[in-house]
C-alpha positions in Angstrom: -5.6 -19.5 6.9 -1.6 -18.7 6.0 -2.5 -18.1 2.5 -5.7 -15.6 3.9 -2.7 -13.8 6.0 -0.6 -13.6 3.1 -3.5 -11.9 0.6 -4.2 -9.3 3.4 -0.3 -8.6 4.0 -0.4 -7.9 0.1 -3.3 -5.7 0.4 -2.1 -3.8 3.2 1.5 -2.8 1.6 -0.1 -2.0 -1.8 -2.5 0.8 -0.1 0.4 1.9 1.9 2.4 2.1 -1.5 -0.3 4.2 -3.0 -0.7 6.6 -0.3 3.4 7.2 -0.4 2.5 7.8 -4.1 0.1 10.4 -3.4 2.4 12.1 -0.5 4.8 12.6 -3.5 2.9 13.8 -5.9 1.5 16.4 -3.3 4.9 17.5 -2.4 6.4 17.8 -6.3 3.1 20.0 -6.9 
């Protein structure tokens, strides 16, 4: 159960990181 929770947290954090990167690219352009 704990391992599954860690996987979910990593997945969410990775998505947020990608969204932040897209926002930065849009602002630069």
